[in-house]
Every structure is written in C-alpha cells, then in structure tokens.
LOKE-405539 format. One line per 4 residues: for each residue x, y, z of N, C-alpha, C, O, CB. Coordinates in steps of 0.1 Angstrom, whole numbers, plus 2048, in hexadecimal, padded with zeros to 3 digits. Glycine has a CB too. Layout:
BEGIN
X Y Z X Y Z X Y Z X Y Z X Y Z  ...
This chain:
BEGIN
758 33B 4DA 76A 335 4DB 76F 328 4DD 770 324 4E9 772 33C 4E7  773 31F 4D4 776 315 4DC 786 314 4D9 78C 31C 4D2 76C 307 4DA  78C 309 4DE 797 303 4E3 79F 2FA 4DB 799 2F0 4D9 795 2FE 4ED  7AA 2FA 4D5 7B1 2ED 4CE 7BE 2EE 4D7 7C4 2F8 4D6 7B5 2ED 4BB
7C3 2E0 4E2 7D4 2DF 4E6 7D8 2D5 4DF 7D3 2C9 4DE 7D9 2DC 4F7  7E0 2DA 4D9 7ED 2D3 4D4 7F8 2D2 4DF 801 2D9 4E3 7F3 2DC 4C8  7F4 2C8 4E1 802 2C5 4F0 806 2D5 4F9 7FE 2DD 4FE 817 2BE 4E7  80F 2D6 4F8 809 2E6 501 805 2EF 4F7 7FC 2F8 4FA 817 2F1 50A
808 2EE 4EB 7FF 2FE 4E2 7EE 2FF 4E4 7E6 2F9 4DD 801 2FD 4CC  7EB 304 4EA 7DD 30B 4E5 7DD 312 4DE 7E6 31B 4DF 7D6 311 4EB  7D6 311 4D7 7CA 318 4CB 7BC 317 4D3 7B4 30F 4D8 7C9 30E 4BA  7C0 32A 4CF 7AF 32E 4D7 7A4 32E 4C1 7AA 334 4B9 7AE 34A 4E5
79C 329 4BF 792 329 4B5 78A 32F 4B4 77F 32E 4BB 78D 321 4B3  78B 335 4AD 778 33D 4A5 772 340 49D 776 349 495 773 348 4A6  764 338 49C 760 339 48E 75B 33F 48A 750 340 490 75C 332 489  75B 348 47F 755 351 479 751 352 46D 754 34A 464 759 358 47A
749 35D 469 744 357 459 74F 35E 44C 74D 366 443 72F 35F 455  757 359 44E 761 35A 445 767 34D 43B 765 342 43F 76A 35F 44C  76D 34E 430 76D 341 422 77A 33A 426 77D 32E 422 76F 348 40E  782 341 42F 791 338 42F 794 337 43E 78E 33F 445 79F 340 426
79F 32D 445 7A5 32F 452 7AE 337 44F 7B4 338 445 7AA 324 45A  7AF 33D 45E 7B8 348 45A 7C1 341 46E 7BB 33B 477 7AE 35F 458  7CC 344 46D 7D5 33B 477 7E2 347 47B 7EB 34B 474 7DC 32B 46E  7E0 349 489 7E7 356 48D 7F3 355 499 7EF 34E 4A2 7DB 361 492
7FE 359 49C 804 356 4A3 80A 364 4A7 811 36A 49F 80B 34B 49F  805 369 4B8 806 376 4B9 810 37E 4C7 80D 379 4D3 7F6 37A 4BB  817 384 4C7 81E 38C 4D0 817 38F 4D7 80B 390 4D5 825 396 4CD  81D 392 4E4 825 38E 4EA 82B 385 4F1 837 385 4F5 823 392 4EE
820 378 4F3 824 36E 4F6 820 35E 4F0 81F 353 4F7 824 371 500  81D 360 4DE 81C 355 4D9 812 34D 4D5 811 341 4D1 822 350 4DF  804 35C 4DB 7F9 34D 4D9 7F1 34C 4CB 7F1 355 4C2 7EB 34F 4E6  7EF 347 4CA 7E8 339 4BF 7DD 340 4BC 7D8 344 4C6 7E4 328 4C6
7D6 343 4B2 7CB 347 4B0 7C4 33E 4A1 7CD 33B 499 7CC 357 4B0  7B4 339 49E 7B2 335 490 7A6 339 48F 79D 333 494 7B4 328 48B  7A6 344 489 794 346 482 797 33E 477 7A1 33D 46F 78D 35A 47B  78A 335 47A 785 32C 46C 773 32F 465 76C 336 46B 787 31A 473
770 32B 45D 766 32B 458 759 324 461 75B 318 464 76A 326 44C  74C 32A 466 748 326 46C 743 319 471 741 314 47C 745 32B 46A  740 315 45E 73D 307 459 74B 2FD 45C 74A 2F2 456 73B 308 447  754 2FF 464 75C 2F5 464 75F 2ED 46F 761 2F3 47A 764 2F8 461
75F 2DE 46E 760 2DD 47E 769 2DF 484 772 2E5 47E 75E 2D4 484  76B 2DA 48F 77A 2DE 498 77F 2D1 499 787 2CE 4A3 779 2E7 4A9  77C 2C6 490 785 2B8 48C 790 2BE 482 79C 2BB 481 77A 2AA 484  788 2C8 47B 78D 2C8 46C 798 2D8 46F 7A0 2DB 466 77C 2CA 45D
797 2DE 477 799 2E7 480 7AB 2E3 485 7B5 2E8 483 78C 2E6 48D  7A5 2D4 48C 7B4 2D1 491 7BB 2CA 489 7C4 2C4 48E 7B6 2C9 49E  7B9 2C8 47F 7BA 2C1 476 7CC 2CB 470 7D8 2C9 471 7AA 2BF 46B  7C4 2D7 46C 7CE 2DE 465 7D5 2E2 471 7E2 2E1 472 7C9 2EB 45B
7CE 2E4 47A 7D8 2E9 483 7E9 2E6 482 7F4 2EB 481 7D3 2E3 48E  7DF 2D7 483 7EB 2C8 488 7F6 2CB 47D 802 2CB 481 7E3 2B4 485  7F2 2CE 470 7FE 2D3 466 807 2DC 465 812 2DA 45F 7FA 2D5 45D  803 2EB 46D 808 2F3 46B 80F 2F3 47C 814 2FD 481 800 2FD 464
80F 2E6 483 813 2E7 490 827 2EE 488 82C 2F8 48E 810 2D3 49C  829 2EC 485 841 2F4 486 83D 2FF 47D 844 309 47B 856 2E6 47C  834 2FD 478 832 310 475 832 318 47C 839 322 47C 828 317 471  824 311 48A 820 31B 499 830 31A 4A2 838 323 4A4 80E 311 4A6
834 30D 4A5 841 30D 4AE 84E 31A 4AB 854 321 4B3 847 2FD 4AA  84E 319 49E 858 324 497 851 32C 497 85A 335 49A 85E 323 48A  845 334 497 842 33F 49B 844 343 4AE 847 34F 4B1 834 340 495  844 33B 4B4 840 33A 4BF 853 33F 4C5 859 346 4CE 835 32A 4C1
856 338 4BD 865 33C 4C1 86C 343 4C2 876 344 4C9 86B 339 4BF  863 34E 4B4 86B 359 4AF 865 35F 4B8 86C 366 4C0 86B 35E 4A0  858 360 4BB 856 36C 4CA 85E 368 4D4 864 371 4DA 846 36C 4D2  85E 35B 4D8 862 356 4EA 872 35D 4E6 874 363 4F1 861 33D 4EF
879 35F 4E1 886 366 4DB 888 374 4DD 891 37C 4DD 887 364 4CE  87A 375 4DD 87D 38B 4DE 884 38C 4E9 889 384 4F0 86D 398 4E2  884 399 4EB 88A 399 4F8 880 39E 503 876 3A4 501 897 3A3 4F7  883 39A 50F 879 39C 517 884 3A9 523 890 3AD 521 872 38B 51F
87B 3AC 52D 884 3B8 533 88B 3AE 545 884 3A6 54C 876 3CD 536  891 3B1 547 894 3AC 551 88A 3AF 561 880 3B6 563 8A1 3B0 550  88D 3AA 566 882 3A6 57B 884 3B3 57A 88E 3B6 573 88A 39B 58E  87C 3BE 580 87E 3C9 584 87F 3C7 598 878 3C0 59F 872 3D4 57D
888 3CD 59C 887 3D0 5A8 884 3E2 5B0 884 3E7 5BB 894 3CB 5AB  880 3E6 5A2 881 3F5 5AB 889 3FD 5B1 888 403 5BB 87C 3F4 5B5  894 3FD 5AA 89D 3FF 5B5 8A6 410 5AF 8A5 415 5A4 8AA 3ED 5B8  8AD 413 5B8 8B5 41E 5AE 8BF 41E 5A4 8C9 41B 5AA 8BB 427 5B5
8C1 420 599 8C8 423 58E 8C4 416 581 8C9 417 576 8D9 422 594  8BA 40C 586 8B1 407 584 8A3 410 576 899 417 577 8AE 404 593  8AE 404 569 8A3 40B 558 897 406 55D 892 3FC 561 8A7 402 544  896 40E 55A 87E 411 552 87B 419 54C 880 423 54D 870 413 55A
86E 416 544 86D 41E 539 85B 428 53C 853 426 545 86D 412 52A  85C 431 52F 852 431 530 851 43F 523 857 449 520 84D 431 53F  847 438 51D 842 441 50A 851 438 505 856 43F 4FD 843 45C 507  857 42E 508 861 42D 501 872 432 504 87B 42C 4FE 85B 434 4F8
874 43D 50F 87D 43D 50E 881 439 51D 87A 436 526 87F 447 508  892 438 51B 892 430 528 894 437 530 899 440 529 89A 426 52B  894 43C 544 894 43E 54B 89C 43B 559 894 434 55E 88E 43E 548  8A7 43E 561 8AB 437 56D 8A3 43C 57B 8A5 447 57E 8BA 439 56D
89C 435 581 896 435 589 8A4 436 595 8AE 431 598 88B 42A 587  899 444 59D 89A 444 5A8 898 443 5B0 88C 446 5AE 89C 446 5AA  898 440 5C2 88E 43C 5CC 893 442 5DB 89D 440 5E2 88C 42A 5CD  888 44A 5DB 88C 44F 5E4 882 44F 5EE 876 44F 5EB 892 459 5E2
887 44F 601 879 44B 60C 875 451 613 87D 457 61B 879 442 614  86A 453 613 865 462 61B 85B 456 623 859 44A 621 85A 473 60F  855 45F 62E 84D 45D 638 840 464 634 83A 469 63D 853 461 644  83A 466 625 830 469 620 829 461 613 82D 457 60D 834 474 61E
81B 467 611 81A 45E 602 824 459 5F7 82B 462 5F1 812 465 5FA  825 44B 5F3 82B 44D 5EC 829 453 5DC 81E 453 5D7 82F 444 5EE  830 458 5D6 829 45F 5C7 83C 45A 5C1 847 457 5C6 822 479 5C8  835 45A 5AF 83E 45B 5A5 83E 463 59C 835 466 594 83E 452 5A0
84C 46A 59C 84F 477 58E 858 478 585 864 479 587 853 484 590  852 478 57C 85A 478 570 860 485 56F 85B 491 56E 852 476 563  86E 480 570 87A 48F 56D 885 48E 55E 887 482 55C 889 48F 57F  889 493 556 892 494 548 894 485 548 88F 481 53D 8A3 49F 548
898 47C 54E 8A0 470 550 8A1 466 55C 8A9 45D 55D 8AA 474 54E  896 46A 564 898 45E 56E 887 45F 56F 87F 464 567 8A4 461 57F  882 459 57B 878 455 57D 87A 454 58E 881 44B 592 875 448 574  874 45D 597 875 45E 5A6 868 45C 5A8 85E 462 5A6 87C 46B 5AD
86F 44B 5B0 866 445 5B7 867 44A 5CA 870 446 5D1 869 436 5B3  85A 453 5CD 85F 455 5DB 853 446 5E6 847 444 5E7 85A 46B 5DF  85B 442 5E9 84D 435 5F2 855 438 600 860 43C 602 84E 41E 5EC  849 434 60C 84E 430 61A 85B 427 61C 861 41E 616 842 428 620
85C 430 62A 86B 41E 62B 865 40E 62D 85B 409 632 879 41E 63D  873 408 628 86B 3F6 628 85F 3F4 61C 858 3EA 61D 860 3F2 63B  85C 3FC 612 853 3FE 60C 85A 3EF 605 866 3F2 605 851 40C 605  858 3E4 601 859 3D2 5F8 859 3D6 5E9 855 3E0 5E2 847 3C5 5FC
85F 3CD 5E7 85A 3CF 5D2 851 3D2 5CB 850 3DB 5C4 858 3C6 5C9  848 3C5 5CF 838 3C1 5CE 82F 3D2 5D0 827 3D6 5C8 832 3B2 5DE  832 3DA 5DB 82D 3E7 5DD 835 3F3 5D0 830 3F9 5C6 832 3EB 5F0  840 3F2 5D2 846 3FB 5C8 841 3F9 5B8 83D 403 5B2 856 3F9 5C8
840 3EB 5B2 83D 3E7 5A6 82A 3EE 5A3 825 3F3 599 83F 3D4 5A7  826 3EB 5B4 815 3F1 5AF 817 3FF 5B0 80B 404 5B0 806 3EB 5BA  81C 405 5B1 820 416 5B5 820 417 5A7 817 41C 5A1 831 41B 5BE  831 40F 5A1 830 418 591 828 414 585 827 41A 57A 83E 419 58A
822 406 58A 814 404 57E 807 40D 581 801 411 577 80C 3F3 580  804 410 58E 7F7 418 591 800 429 58D 7F8 432 58A 7F0 415 5A4  80C 42B 58D 810 434 587 80D 434 576 806 43E 571 81D 433 58B  811 42C 56F 813 428 567 806 429 55E 805 42E 553 818 41E 569
7FB 422 566 7E9 424 562 7E4 431 55F 7DD 435 555 7E0 41F 570  7EA 43A 56C 7E5 449 56C 7EE 450 55C 7E9 458 554 7EB 452 57D  7F5 44C 55C 800 457 54C 7F1 452 542 7E9 45A 53E 81A 44C 541  7F1 442 541 7ED 440 535 7D9 445 534 7D4 447 529 7F2 430 531
7D1 445 540 7CC 44E 53F 7CB 459 53D 7C1 45C 537 7CA 44D 542  7D3 462 541 7D4 46F 53A 7D5 471 52D 7CF 479 526 7DC 475 53E  7E4 464 52A 7E3 464 514 7DD 463 510 7DA 46C 507 7E6 45C 50A  7D4 455 514 7CA 44F 508 7C0 458 507 7BE 45B 4FB 7C2 441 50B
7B8 45E 510 7AC 468 50B 7B0 470 500 7A8 471 4F6 7A8 472 517  7BC 476 500 7BF 47F 4F4 7C4 47A 4E7 7C5 482 4DD 7C9 487 4F8  7C7 46D 4E7 7C7 468 4DD 7B7 45F 4D4 7B6 45C 4C8 7D2 45F 4E1  7AD 45F 4DE 7A3 45E 4DB 79A 469 4D6 790 467 4CF 7A0 458 4E3
79D 473 4D9 799 480 4D4 79F 484 4C8 798 48A 4C0 79C 489 4DD  7AA 481 4C7 7AE 481 4B9 7AB 478 4AE 7A9 479 4A2 7B9 481 4B9  7AA 470 4B8 7A3 461 4A7 795 45E 4A3 793 458 499 7A6 44E 4AA  788 466 4B0 783 461 4AA 77C 467 4A2 775 45F 49C 780 45C 4AE
77A 476 49E 778 47C 493 780 473 483 779 46E 47A 77E 48C 498  78B 473 484 792 46A 479 790 45D 476 793 458 46B 79D 469 47B  78A 456 481 782 449 47D 773 447 47D 76D 43D 47E 786 43E 485  76E 452 47C 761 458 47F 757 44F 487 74E 449 481 75A 45D 472
75A 44F 498 755 447 4A2 753 44E 4AE 75D 454 4B1 75C 43C 4A4  74B 44F 4B4 74C 454 4C2 748 453 4CF 73C 450 4CF 74B 45B 4C2  74C 454 4D9 748 44A 4E4 754 440 4EC 752 436 4F3 73D 43F 4DC  75F 446 4E7 762 439 4EB 768 43A 4F6 76D 444 4F9 769 432 4E2
768 430 500 76D 42E 50D 776 421 50A 777 419 501 762 42C 518  77E 424 519 78C 418 513 78E 414 525 786 418 52E 7A2 422 507  799 40D 525 798 409 534 7AA 405 533 7AD 407 527 78A 3FA 538  7B4 401 538 7BF 3FD 53F 7C4 3F3 549 7C6 3F6 555 7C1 404 542
7C5 3E7 544 7CA 3D9 54B 7D9 3D7 547 7E2 3DD 542 7C1 3CB 546  7D6 3CB 54E 7E2 3C2 54A 7DF 3BA 545 7DA 3B1 54D 7EA 3BE 551  7E1 3B6 536 7E0 3AB 52D 7E8 3A1 52E 7EC 3A2 53A 7E2 3AF 521  7ED 397 52A 7F5 38D 52A 7F9 389 517 804 387 512 7EC 380 535
7ED 388 511 7F6 384 505 7EF 391 4F9 7EE 390 4ED 7F3 370 4FF  7EB 39B 500 7E9 3A6 4F5 7E7 3B4 4F7 7E5 3B9 502 7E0 3A3 4EF  7E8 3BA 4EC 7ED 3CA 4EF 7DF 3D2 4F3 7DD 3DA 4FD 7F5 3D2 4E0  7D4 3CD 4E8 7CB 3D8 4EF 7C1 3CD 4E9 7C6 3C4 4E2 7CA 3EA 4EC
7B0 3CF 4EC 7A7 3C7 4EC 799 3D2 4E8 798 3DE 4EC 7A7 3BE 4FA  792 3CC 4E1 782 3D8 4DF 774 3CF 4E2 76F 3C5 4DE 77F 3DF 4CC  770 3D7 4EB 762 3D3 4EB 759 3DD 4E5 756 3E8 4EA 75E 3D0 4F9  751 3D5 4D5 74A 3E0 4CE 73F 3E4 4D6 73B 3F0 4D7 745 3DB 4C0
736 3D6 4DD 726 3D9 4E2 72D 3E7 4ED 729 3F2 4EC 71C 3C7 4ED  735 3E4 4F4 734 3F1 4FA 741 3FF 4F9 745 407 502 731 3ED 508  743 3FE 4F0 749 40A 4E6 757 40B 4F0 75B 416 4F3 73E 41D 4E6  75F 3FE 4F4 766 401 4FB 775 3FA 4F6 775 3EF 4F0 760 3FE 508
781 402 4F9 78E 3FE 4F2 795 3FA 503 798 401 50D 798 40E 4E5  796 3EF 500 7A8 3EC 511 7B1 3EB 508 7B4 3E6 4FD 7AA 3D7 51F  7B8 3F5 513 7CD 3F4 511 7D2 3EC 51D 7CE 3E9 528 7D8 406 514  7DE 3E8 515 7E6 3E2 51D 7F0 3ED 529 7F1 3F9 524 7EF 3DA 512
7F5 3EC 535 7F9 3F5 53B 800 3F1 536 803 3F3 542 7F9 3F9 544  80A 3EA 52F 818 3EC 530 81B 3F0 528 827 3F3 527 81F 3E4 533  80D 3F4 518 812 402 512 818 412 511 81B 41A 508 80D 403 510  818 412 51F 81B 417 527 82A 41B 526 82C 427 525 817 410 530
835 412 525 83D 412 521 846 413 513 852 414 512 83C 40E 526  839 413 508 841 411 4F9 83E 41C 4F5 836 424 4FA 83D 406 4EE  846 41F 4EB 846 42B 4E3 833 435 4E4 82A 42F 4E8 84B 424 4D0  832 440 4E2 825 443 4E3 81E 441 4D3 812 43F 4CF 824 453 4EA
82B 442 4CA 827 43D 4BB 81E 42D 4BD 813 42E 4BA 837 43C 4AF  821 426 4C0 81C 416 4C8 80F 419 4CE 805 417 4C7 827 40F 4D7  80E 420 4DC 807 425 4E1 7F8 425 4D4 7EF 41D 4D2 80F 432 4E5  7FC 430 4D0 7F4 438 4C4 7ED 429 4BE 7E2 425 4C0 800 442 4B6
7F5 424 4B7 7F3 419 4AD 7E7 40F 4B3 7DC 40C 4AD 801 411 4AA  7EC 40C 4BD 7E2 403 4C8 7D5 403 4C8 7CC 3FA 4C5 7E3 406 4D6  7D3 415 4CC 7C6 41B 4CF 7C1 41A 4BE 7B6 414 4BD 7C8 42C 4D8  7C8 421 4AF 7C1 41F 4AB 7BB 414 4A4 7B1 415 49C 7C2 425 4A9
7C2 407 4A7 7C0 3FD 4A2 7B5 3F5 4AD 7B0 3EB 4A9 7CE 3F6 49F  7B3 3F9 4B7 7A6 3F4 4C0 79B 3F7 4BA 791 3F0 4B7 7A4 3FB 4CE  7A1 409 4B7 791 412 4B0 789 40E 4A7 77D 40C 4A6 792 420 4A9  794 40C 49F 796 405 493 785 3FA 492 77C 3FC 489 7A7 3FC 495
785 3F1 49B 77E 3EA 49D 770 3F2 49F 76A 3F2 494 782 3E1 4A7  76B 3F7 4A7 761 3FF 4A6 75E 3F8 49B 754 3F1 49D 762 40D 4A6  762 3F6 48C 761 3FC 483 75D 3F1 478 756 3F0 46E 76B 403 483  76A 3E9 47F 769 3DB 479 76B 3D2 480 776 3D4 486 76F 3D7 470
766 3C8 483 764 3C0 492 773 3B6 48F 77B 3B2 497 752 3B4 494  772 3B1 47F 77F 3A8 481 78A 3AD 479 787 3B6 471 77C 397 47D  798 3A8 47A 7A4 3A4 470 7A6 3A3 460 7AE 39C 45A 7A6 399 473  79F 3AA 45C 79B 39E 44B 7A1 3B0 447 7A8 3BA 44C 782 395 443
799 3AB 43B 79D 3BA 42B 79E 3C6 432 7A7 3CD 436 78E 3BF 41B  78D 3C7 435 78A 3D4 43A 790 3DA 440 794 3E5 43F 782 3D5 440  794 3D1 44B 79C 3DB 457 7A8 3DB 455 7AD 3E3 45C 79B 3D7 467  7B1 3D5 44D 7BD 3D7 44A 7B8 3E6 443 7B6 3EF 44B 7C5 3CA 441
7B5 3EA 433 7B3 3F0 42E 7AE 3FD 436 7B4 408 434 7AE 3EA 427  7A2 3FB 440 7A2 40C 44D 7AE 40D 454 7B0 417 45B 795 40E 45C  7B8 403 454 7C3 409 45D 7CF 410 451 7D7 419 454 7CA 3FB 467  7CD 407 443 7D4 40E 43D 7D0 41E 43F 7D6 425 446 7D6 40A 431
7C8 421 439 7BF 42E 432 7C2 434 440 7C9 43E 43E 7AC 42B 42B  7C0 433 44F 7C4 43A 45C 7CF 43A 45E 7D4 445 45F 7C0 435 466  7D6 42F 45E 7E1 431 468 7F0 42A 458 7F4 41E 458 7DD 424 47D  7F4 433 451 7F6 429 443 805 421 44C 804 415 44A 7FA 435 42F
80D 423 451 817 420 45A 814 414 465 81E 412 46D 81A 42E 461  80D 410 467 807 40B 476 80C 3FC 473 80A 3F4 47C 7F3 40C 479  814 3F8 466 817 3E9 466 829 3F0 46B 82B 3EA 476 813 3DF 453  82E 3F4 46A 839 3FB 46B 836 3FE 47E 839 3F3 484 839 40A 45F
833 404 484 82D 406 490 82C 3FF 49A 830 402 4A5 825 407 48F  822 3F0 492 81F 3E0 49B 82D 3DE 498 835 3DF 4A2 813 3D1 493  830 3DC 490 842 3D1 48F 84A 3DA 49B 854 3D5 4A1 84F 3D3 47A  848 3E4 49D 854 3ED 4A6 851 3E9 4B3 859 3E7 4BC 852 3FF 4A5
844 3E7 4B4 842 3E1 4C2 843 3D1 4C9 846 3CD 4D4 836 3E5 4C3  83F 3C9 4BA 846 3BC 4BD 84E 3BE 4BD 853 3B3 4BE 845 3B2 4B7  858 3C6 4BD 868 3BF 4BF 86F 3C4 4CD 87B 3C1 4D0 874 3C3 4B1  866 3CE 4D5 864 3D5 4DE 86A 3CA 4EB 869 3BF 4E5 854 3DB 4DE
872 3C7 4FA 86F 3C3 501 862 3BE 507 85A 3C7 50B 873 3C7 503  860 3B3 508 854 3B4 50D 853 3B3 51D 85D 3B4 523 84D 3AA 507  848 3B3 525 84B 3B1 539 851 3A6 537 852 3A0 52C 83E 3AD 547  857 3A4 544 860 394 541 853 38A 54C 852 37E 550 879 394 54A
848 39B 54F 83B 386 559 834 387 552 832 392 54D 830 382 56A  82D 379 54F 821 377 549 817 375 554 814 36C 55C 822 36C 53F  810 387 54F 803 388 55B 7FA 380 55A 7FD 378 551 7FC 393 55D  7F0 37F 55F 7E2 37A 55C 7DB 385 55A 7E1 390 55D 7DB 372 567
7CD 387 555 7BE 38E 54E 7C0 398 55D 7B8 3A1 560 7AA 380 54A
C-alpha cells in the first residue's frame, strides 16, 4: 500500500488487478482510499486525486458533520448505549472487585472509592468487550453454514477508521469495540460483511452480489450504522 499526501489529506493507494480507478471516502472519520489498476503510475493517480479534491473535501465535510457522542465521565445519570439502547449509568462505590450489571434501563457500575475517570472507562470497555465475545460466536455459528465457510476466528479491538477488517489468510475477522454500542442488526451486518471477504477479498461486483444474496437489506443497515453518533475519541490502533 502507498500513500498520496495532498495538503492535510492522506490517501491510501492500493494497486489491484482491476480496470478502473475507485475513489472512496469512508465513515466514521473520512478516510480516503483509492484502488487503481496495478499498471497505473503513482503520478497519474495523484493527478486523478487532485481532480477529485473538491469532491473528497465535500464528502469529508458530510462525515465530520455527523453527530458525535459527548465525552463521557462515567457518572450517575449519564447516558450510555448498549446494542443501540440508551441506559442511564448508576455508579456505586464498594470496597470490592469492580463490576458492571445491565438492568432494564440502567447500567450499574460498581467501583472502589476514588476510582478515576480513566479507570471507570477501562472497566466499562472491558465489559463491552466481554459482551461482544459472548455475542459474536453466535452470529458466526449462524452465518458460517449460510456463507459456506468454516473455522472463522474473531478478535475485538479499538479501530480508528473501520468497523471491521478481515484477515483472509488467518480466517479471522476483527471487529471494532464500538459496535457493542450499536444496534444488533448493525453488529450482525459487519460480521456478515467481514465473513463475506473470506469468499471475496475485494469490494467488487462479486462482493456486492454475495452481500445482496446473503443480506438483502445490507445497504439500509450500513446507512443506519453510518448515521449513528460516533465516539468523540479518535483512538489509535
């Protein structure tokens, strides 16, 4: 992979066995990617990118205007989300091992006295991770026979620019920790999307055809996911 720098815009360039240039600007942070024919020179790709600079900035502006979550302090009566539903946090102090409990309309965070914000965040994020580790295998088991794949592994991590990725060689999909906050339909869509890459590496017409077959309403779910508020924090990987 190569990069083109146009002022403050960094464009990831991937050369592939394709006929045409494909330019995309991705939520949630406006990442710009170009897929170009493997015979094309980087200078030619740069000229193409410059010609599309106005369009790129317009798309990035739309994405940056997307609603962002307010910074969280992990205090009582603060709103938090799990699988798309809003819960009010209830903080309780005990001299015991920290824990998180999900109730009908609240998330109970039990912590030791004097626990700072960073530690509270860490406890909640580990709880989100644990929930995903319980949910994801159920979706993988559901979709493996539908897609005709076996032995799918998965991992969960913080990602700055993607909802998920797929390591085809390792038969492993990676999911963004933030998905624990999104509706279950969005989580399932990303899992299906990444598992479909085990059948087709690229976002080409075959990939789209496969997604249309497996999950006919995937475009609507994708649009819903990309409309939802994103975290105020832009993490590193």
